[in-house]
N, C-alpha and C positions, 0 to 999 in steps of 0.2 A: 476323553483325551486320546482315544485311538490306541493302536498297537504301539508297543515299544520294540525297537530293534534289539537284537543281540549282536554282539560283535565277535570277531575271531578271538578265541582265548589266547592265541599265540601272538598275533601282531596287533590286535586291537582295532583292526580296520573293518570295513563293510563286508558283509557276506552276500550281498545281492546287488553288486554292481555299483555304479556311481553316475553322477551327472556330468556330461560333457558340454562345454559352453559353445557359444556361437563362433563361427569362423569369419564373421564380418570384420572388416578392418577397424571400424570404430569400436566394436566390442573388444577386439584384441588389444587395441591401443589403450582403451580404458582399463582393462584388466591389468596390463603390464605396468601402466603408470601407478596404479593402486598398489601393486605388489612391491614395486621399488620404494614407494613412499612408506609402506608398512614395514618393509625390511629395515630401512634406515632408522625408522622410529624404534623398532625392537632392538636393533644393535646399539642405539643410544640409551637403552634402558628406560624408554618412555612408554607409557601405556597407549596403545593405538586407539584412536577414537572409535566409538561405535558407528555402525553404518548409518544410523539415523542422523548423526551429527556431522558426517563426513561430506565434504565437497558441497556444502550448502551454497546456494546462490550461483550455481554454474549456469550453463546454457539452458535457457527456459524452453527452447524448442524441443518438441517430442523426438526422442532418440529412437534409432532403429533397433534398439536392444533394451533389455530389462536389466538395470544396474544390479538389483538384488539377485537376480538369477545369475549374473556373471560373477558376483561375489561368492556364490554358492555353487560353482561349477568349475571344472578343470579346463586347462588350456588344451584345445583340440590339436595343437601342434606338438604337445608333449605326451598326451595319452589319447587312446582311442577305444572304441567299443571292443575291438579285437584284442588290444593289449591289456585290457582290464577284465577280460572274460574269465580269467583264472579266479577272480574274487568269489564267484558263486559256485566254485567247485570245491567242496569241503569234505572233510572227514569228521565224524562225530565220535566223541568219547562218552561212553555211557556205562551205567552199572545196573545189573539185574539181580536184586537180592534173592530172587527165586531160582536163579540158575543152579543147575546141578553142579556139585563139587564145590571146592573151596574158592576158586577164582570167580569173581563176579563181574569184573569190568571187561569192556570190549571196545574195539575201534572198528567203526563201520568201513565199508568200501566207499569209494568216492561218490558223492551225491551232490544235491543242490539245496541251498538254504530255502526253507519254506516260510517260517515265521518265528516268533519269539520262543517257540518250544525247542528250537534246535541250537546246537553249539558247534563251533567250527574248530577243526584241528588240521593245520597244514603240515605237509611233509617235512618242513624245516625242523620241527621239534625232534624228530627221530635222529637227525644229525647231531644235535646238541647232546642228547642223552646217551646215544650209543655209537656215535661216529658213523652211522649208516642210516638209511631210510627203511630199514627192516624193523617193522613194528613188533615182530615176535620177540625181539631182544628187550623190549620195554616191559617193565613191571607195571602192567596196566592198572592193577588195583592201587598201587602206590601213587601212580600218576593221577588217577581219578581222585584219590583222597587229597592229594596235593592241590588239585584245582578246586575241589570242594572247599578246602580250607581258605583258598585265596579268592573264592567266588564273591563277586559283587552283583549288583542288580542286572548288569548287561555285559560285563566283561570281568576280567580278573583284577585284583587289587595289586597291580604291578605298574611300573613306570614304562609306558609304551613309547617314550621318546617325545620328540617335538611334533606332536599332532594334536589337533583340537576338533576333529570331526565327530567325536562321540556326543550324541544327544539323545533325544527321544527316538530320532532316526539318524542315519548317517548323513552328515553334512559334508558335501564335497567342497572343502574350503579351497578357494583359489589361492595358489601359492604352496599348497601341500601335495602337489601331484606325486612327489616321490613316495608318499605313503601307500599308493596303489599300483606302483610299478612292480612288475614281477621281480622277486628277489633272486631268482636263480636262472631264469630263462631270459637272457639279455642278448638279442640278435646283434651280431657285428661288434660285440664289445672287445673281442680279442684284437681287432684292428687298432683300437685306442690304447691298448696296453702292450703293444708290440715292443720288442727290445729296441728297435730303431728309434721309436718315439720316446722311450723311457731313459735310455742311457745318458743322454745329455743332461737330464734333470738330476741324475744321481752320481755324476762324476765327483770325485773327491776334490775339495777346495784346499788351497794352501793352508797348512796347519798353523795355528797360533798357539805358542807355548808360553804365554805370559804367566807369571806366578804372582798372584796377589795374596797368597796365604799369610804372609807376614803382616799384611795390613788388616787382617780380620781380627777384630777385638773379641767378639763373642759370636758364636754360631751354634744354635741349639742342636744342629745335626752332627757336630764334630765328634761326639762320643759314640755314634752309632756305626756298626760295621757296614761295609759296602753291601753285603748280602741283604741286610735289612733295608738299607736305602733303596736298593733295586726292587725289593718287594713292595715298597711304598710307591715307587714311581710307576710301576706297571699298572696301577689302578687309576692313574691320572690321564686325562686327555692331553693331546700334544701341546695346546696353548698353555695349559697349566704347568706342564713340565718346563717349557721355556721360561715362564714367569718364575718358577721356583729356582731355575738355574741362574736367573738374573739376581734373585734375592739372596741366594746362599752360595758362597764360594765352595763349600763342601759339596753341595749337590752338583755344582758346575764341574768340579774336579772329578766327582764320581761318575759322571756321564761323558767323559771325554773319549773314552775308548770306543772304537767302532764295534767291538764285540758286544758291548752293552746294547747298542741300538739294533744290532742284528737280532739279539735275543728278544728285544722289545717288539720288533716287527713280528717275530714268530709267535710270541706268547700273547700279545694283545690284539692281533688281527687274525684269529683263526677263521673268521668269516670271509677273508679276502683270499680265497684259494687260487684265483687266477693270478694274483701277484706272486704267490709262492711258486706257482708253476713256472713263471717266467724267470724268477731268480734261480731256481734249481737247474734250469736249462742253461744258465750262463754263470756257473759257479767260479770259473776262472777269471771272470772280469773283475776289475777293481770297482767296488761299489761303496759309496758313502751312505751307510745305513741310517745315519741321522737325517740326511736330506731326504732319503727315501721314506723314512717314517713320517716326517713332518709333511711331506707332499701327499702321501697316501692318507694320512689322518685328516688333512684339510679337504682333499678331493671327495672323500667319502662321508664327511660329516653331514648328517641329515638336518639341514637348516631351511627355514622358510624362504621360499622363492628360488630354490636351487633348480637347475635344469642341466641338460646335457647327458652324456652317456653314463655318468656315474650315479644316476638316480637309483638304478636298481641295486647297486652295491650299497648305497646309503640306506636304502630300505632294508636290505639284508642285515646290515650292521645294527640298525634299530631293532629289528626282530630278534637278532641274536642276543642283544642286551636284555630284552624281555624274557627270552628263553633261559638265559643264565639266572635270572631271578627265580623263575619257576624251578629250574634245575637245582638251585640251592636248597629249596624246601624238599624237593623230590629225593635228593641224595641223603638228606638228613633223615627222612622217613625210612629209606632203605637201610641206613646205618642203625637207626633205632630198632628196626625189626630184627636186625642181626645181633644186636647187643643187649637184648632184654634179659635181665637177670631176675631170678625168682626172689621175691620178697617173702621170706619165711614168716614174717610177722602177720601177713594176711592169713595164711593157713592157721597160724597159732591162735589168732584172736578172732577168727570168724565165729559168729554166733547166730542163732535162729530163735526168734520169739515165739513162733507157732508153726505147726504143720497140720493144718486141718484136713479132714477127709474131703476128697474132691471127686471120688467115684463111688458108686454103689451098685451092687453089693460089694463089700470089702473083700478082697481076695485073701484066702488063707495062706497062700504061698508068697506073700509080698516080702520083699527084702528092703532094708534101709540103705539108701544111697545118698551121698552128698557129692557135689561136684563144684569145684572152683572154676569160675569163668575168668577171673582176673588173676594174672600172674604177678603184676607189679602195678604200682600207682601210675607209672609212666604210661601204661596202656590206657588207663581211664582218662588221664589228663591230656594226652597228645595224639592218640590214635583214633581213626575212624574204625567202626566195627559194623558187623552185620549180626542182628539177633534173629535166630531161626526157631521155628516151631515145626514139629513133626506130628502127623496125624495118621491114624490107621484107616482102613477102608470104610469104617463107619463114622469117621470124622472125630474120633476121640483122641485126646492128646496123649502121645506116647514118648515125646522127647522135647527138650529145649536145648538150644545151643548158642554159642557165640563164636564169631570169627574175628580175629585180629590178624590182618595180613593173610598169611598162609596157614595160620594156626587155628584149627577148629577144636572146640571143647564142647562136649555133648553130655547132657544129663538124660539118660534113657536111651532110646533108639533114634537113629537118623535115617535118611533116605537111601543109605547104602544097604539097609537091611530089609528083610521080608518078615512079615508077621502073619502066621497062618497061611503062608504061601502067597500072600498078597503084598503088593508094593506099598511103601509108605510115602505119603505126599508131604510137601513142604510149603510153608509160607514164611516170608522173611521181611525184615525192615532194616533200613540203613540208620546208623547212629553217627552223627557228626562228631568230629574230634573235640569240639568244645561242648559236648553234651554227654549225658549219661542217663541210665535208667533210674527213675525215682520210685517205681512201683509197677506191679502187674495186677490187672483186674481180670479175674477169671470168670468166664461165662459158662454157667452150669444150668442145664435145663431142669424144669420141675421134675420132682420124683413123685410118681403116681403111686401112693401107698395102697390104693384100692386094688391095684394090679400086683399080684405076687411076683410076676416076672418083670416088673418095672426095674429099669436100671438107668443110671445117669453117669456122666463123666464130663470133664472139661471139653467144651466144643469151640471155645474161642478165647483169645487172650488180647486184652488191650494193654499196650505198653504206654506208661506215663513217663515222660522225659522231664529232666530238670528244667528244660526250656519251656515247659508246659505244653509242648506238642504231644500228640498222641498218634499211635499207629495200631490199627486193628488187624489181627491175624486170626484166621479161622472165621467163625460166624458168631453173630450176636445171638443171645438166648434170653430167657425170661429173667434170670437171676444173675447177680454180680457178687463175687467174693473178692474183697480187696486184700492185696498183699503189698503194703506200702513200706518203704524204707524208713527206719527210725531216724528222726532228726539227729544230726551229728555223726551219722554212720553212712557207709557207702555199700551198695550192693556188690558183692564179690562172687556170688554163686547161688545155687539152689540146693535144697535138701528135701528128702521125702521118702516115699515108698513106691515101689514099682511092682505090679503083680506079674504072675507068670504069663498072663496074656499080653503083657507089654504096656498096659494102660497105667498111667500114673494115678495112684490111689490116695496118696497124701502129698502135699506140696507146701514148702515154705521157703523163705528167702534166707540166704546166708549174708550177713552184714558184718562189716568191720569198721571200727572207729578209725578215722584218719590219724588220730593221735593215740598210739598204743598205751600211753600213760593213763588214758581215761577209760580203760577196758573195764566193764562191769563184771561182777562175779558170775560164774556159769558152772553148770554141771556137765561133765563129759558124758556122751552117750556112746554105746557100742555100735559100730557100723560094719556092715558086711559089703562084699562086692567091691573092695578097694583094689582096682586093677591097674591104676597108673598114678603118676605123681600129682595129677590134678584132682584126685579124689580127696576131699577135705575131711578133717576131723571136726565134725559139726559139734557145736556146744549149744545148749539150750539156756537161754536167759529166762528170767521170770515171765510168766504169761501176763502178770499184772503190768509189765512195762508196755505191753501192746495197747494202744488206745482202744477204748471200749468199742467204739463203732467199727473198728477194723477186725473184730473177733467174730463177726456174723456174716451170714449170707443175706443179701438184700434183694428184695423184689424190684424189678425194673418196670416202669420208670419211676416208681414211687421213691426210690433211693435218693433222688435229687430234691434238695430243699431250696426254697427261695432265699435270696440274699436280703439283707436289711434294707428297709425303705419302701414306702408305699408304691413308688413308681419304678422301683428297680426291677427290670425284667429278667435278671440273670438267676440261674439255678446252679447249685454246686452239690456234689455228692455228700451224703451225711457223714461219711468217714473223714472228709477233709474240710467240713464246714467251719469257718473261723469263729462263728458266734453261737451256733446251736450245739448243745452237748447232750450226751446220752448217759443216764445213770444206770449202772449195772445191777443185776440181781445177784443174790448169793448163788453158789454152785447148784446146778439143776440136776435132777435125776433124769437119766436118759430113758425115753419111752421106747417100747417096741415098735410103735407105729412108724416113727420117723426119727433117725438120729438127729441130734441137735444141729450138726453141721449142714444138714440139708433142709432145715426148716427156715424158709426165707422170711425175713422181717418185713412187715408192711407198716406203713406210716399213716397215722391220722394226725393232721396238723391244723390247729385252729388260729394260729397267729404267728406273725413274723416281726411284729413290733407292738408297742403299747396301744396304738390306735386300734389295731385289730383285736387285741385282748378285750377292749371295751365294747366290741360288737357282738361278743358271744352271749347268747340268751338261753341255750339249752343243749345238753349232751344226752344222747339216748343210746341204749344198748339193745341189741337183738339177742334174746336169751334162748337157750335150749331148755325146754320144759316138757314134761309128760304128765299125764293124769292117771291117778289110781282110783278106780271105782270103789264106792262104799260097799260094805258087806251086805248080803241079801236080806238079812234080818232088819236092817236099818232103812230109813228113808233114802230113796235114790238120790245120790249126790256123787261128786268126785272131788278129789284133791289134786291140785296142780303143784308139781315140784320143779324148781329151777335146777338145771343140771349143766351149768357152764354158760359161757358167752360165745355168741357166734359173730358178733359185729358191733361196731360203734359208729355213730355219726354225730355231727355238730350242726346246729342251726344258728344263724346270725340274725341281727335285728333287721337287716335288709339284704337284698341279693345283688347289690351293685357289683359289677364284674371286677372292680378294683379290689374287692375283698375276697374274691374267689381264689382260694389257694389250691384248688384241684385235689385236695387231700382231706376233704371234710367227711369222708365216708370210707369205711374199711370193713372187709369180711374175708373169710377164708375160702371163698368160692373161687375156682380157677377156670371152669369151663363155661358156665353160663351165669347170668345174674341171679342173686339169691332173693327170694321173696322176703319182705319185711312186714308181715301182718301186724296190725296194731295190738292184737291180743298177746303177741310175743315180745312186746316192747316194754322197756323200763325207761322212764324219763326223769331227768333231774334238771330243774331250772337253775340257771346261773345269771346273776344280775350284773352282767358286764357293764352295761351303761352307767350303773351307779358305783362302779369301782370294784366289783367283786372279781377275784381271779383265784386260780388254783395255786396253792403254795406247797403242796406235797401229794404224793401218791403212795398208797399202801396196797399190796397184793397178797392174796391167799392162794397158795398153790399146793395141791395134793395130786400129784401125777399130771394134772393139768390145772389151768386157772379156774378157781372156784368163784372168786369175787375180786372186784376192784373198789377201792375207797379213795375218793378224791377229797382232799382237805382244802378249804378256802380261807382267805384272809378275814372273812366275816365269822370265822369260828364254826362254820357248818361242815358237815360230812355228807358226801354224796355217794350212795352205794349202787353198785351194779352187780348182779348175781346174788349169791346167798349172803345175807347180812350177818348171820350168826356164826361167823368164823372166829376161831380162837388163835390161829397161827397166822399172824400177819407179818410180812416184810415191810418195814418202814423205810421209805425212800424220800429223803429230804434233799432238795437242791442246795447247792452252795449259797452262801449269803449273797443276797441281792439278785438271785436268779428266780425266774418264774416258770412254771410248767406251761408249755405251749403246745404239747402234743404227746403222743405215745407211739412207741415202736412195738408192734405186736406180732407174735408168731402163732400160726395155726398149724398144729401137727397132730391133732387127735380127732379121729372121725366121730361125728355125732351119731348117736344111736337112733335119734328120733326124726331128724330132718335129712332126707336123702341127699347125698353129695355135699353136705356141709361139714366144715371142720370147726372144732372148738378152739378157743384161745388157749395156748399153753403158757405163754409168758406175756408180760406187758412191762415195758420200761419207759420211764418218763424222758421226754425231750425238754430241755430247759434252755433259757436264754437270759442273760443279764439285762435288767431293765431298771430305770430310775422310777422309784415309787411315786414321785411327783407326776410322772407322765401317765400313771395308771389311775389317777384320780378322775372322777366324773367331770365331764365338760359342762360348762354352763348352758 
């Protein structure tokens, strides 16, 4: 389809010039006949016929001009290349979330439109907002937020007046030349508005003082004071005022005085400063302001087919009307920024579900800190914002912040500080006024337990918005830690711990129900470092309220699971998957090798629907085992002992790519592929084609995972690891759900296979399925 043009945000017109028609007499005559016909048709309230239906059956001789081109080009006697050169001299309004300081928006110097990536801003806007063309007086952030709110695909969602040139590209509609005439530079216009030409049009006429008030039976306006009547009239165009005066004697009587019309000229025509200049220069002259108003309103009305010296003023009037629509939203934002009041219920009812460890080693001098980002629900519902992240010289997260207007609220350190004598860097993302944060995904590199000096911290943050958009700050890493907002609540801040080195060591979300009456029970915690009003009193809700899959660190890209359906190509994270669920284990003992919060969960998945369940034929485990030689007095032999599980894999009845889930093998190796020798394998056959599937999972854990037991609907038990365990955790899916995979953590080094890690935990992944779909196919 090609490129789409963008149009001026202020006047809605072209940013790269226009088409000028032919000067041939036949072309001019054709264009002008067509404009007269279309204008009369439009004035009669009739839809003008399309170009393809227009003037059929005319002169069959080949004309010296292209009719379609003349319909889509301007009259060369009304506009020229020189007079429309101003169209491609534009200013750009932009926002840089990464800019230093609080203010993010900027207005460029004068430039030229290049393509659809640019946006135009003419000098006219400055006059409407500040009564000057001094852009420094404009609150650029509020103006950018205003235009972002009003933004459409190629212009703003405002009424640009009587123009129809906007399309995929700008159409130079013949008859709409006024829309491209310069609105402020009008050569020779003062000659047409001289007092000598104007005075005869505005001389007072003999007054008529007839009184029809006694004949009025009922008038809906007779109970309104004159001040209110005048306030109504100022918003009406001249023809509507005349019609209302004819329809209502009260309105007619309220507008008899010359003073009313003088006020109307001043208040409703601020864009016609040439007229005000002439009037102020002849204040002693007797002026009929009603005649003056009606004349000026008619002469400057931007209508199809207009021509003459008032086209520039008509275009200015049209642009001014668009600016007033933008200004209404702009000033509302300014007022909202100045009148925000603190909603104490947000601080009172803010809660946190979890604050996992996010850096290692954990600092001994960490302090608890909570920070409110939201001061009132008005900010969330109506304001644009900038979300900021701050990073030390090694790329570790040391701060998070939010900016509403000129108000910055920071958790931790920001880019105005130094850490270890080194500057702090920043990355940021824009949040639209109709959007908000639905969660943060933390990117945390692998922790190398084999290296005693190993350390890790948050190196990236993905923002998840309610609109389902995403923004990446920092860098992506091997693992993801989800911090998602609980359904029915809203993110209002963050809580956690910050070490003496500035690195965030624990992090959680502060949430608040939108309806305080539905606040859950919580336990208050003691916080330190409360240095300003935006430091929140964090409360901890029950950890059991946090969805199971959101309590863990997940290995990427294995954390994404396929959606339902054989041909569905989409994947979604395990913590937000609508169909696949995770069954939790009982509380686990923390091992010295690796804290639970830094043990990434890996996934092995053998099905996403019933058809794939029927394709599973074998599940195998790679075990850690060692041999003990027999005593010297006995015949030479050795005994093999199983000491944990190193990996699992699944085999299917065939290898059709449509069944390939990309998660049919998992182990704890991180740097290079792990060998899977047959002598270290344990195999269990599963008769999927004949309807056998896994109905439950049991695990035996003693500091690390000793054994897994899979139970099937055929009444069989499949063992991996040591079978003679006595302490089993029984994990049964909810009714109607089937086990389709396992989430496994590897955080214990194997003593017998170099570089390998043993399974520490295994949790079932389940999915609801109809038992009839699991029956064997014929």
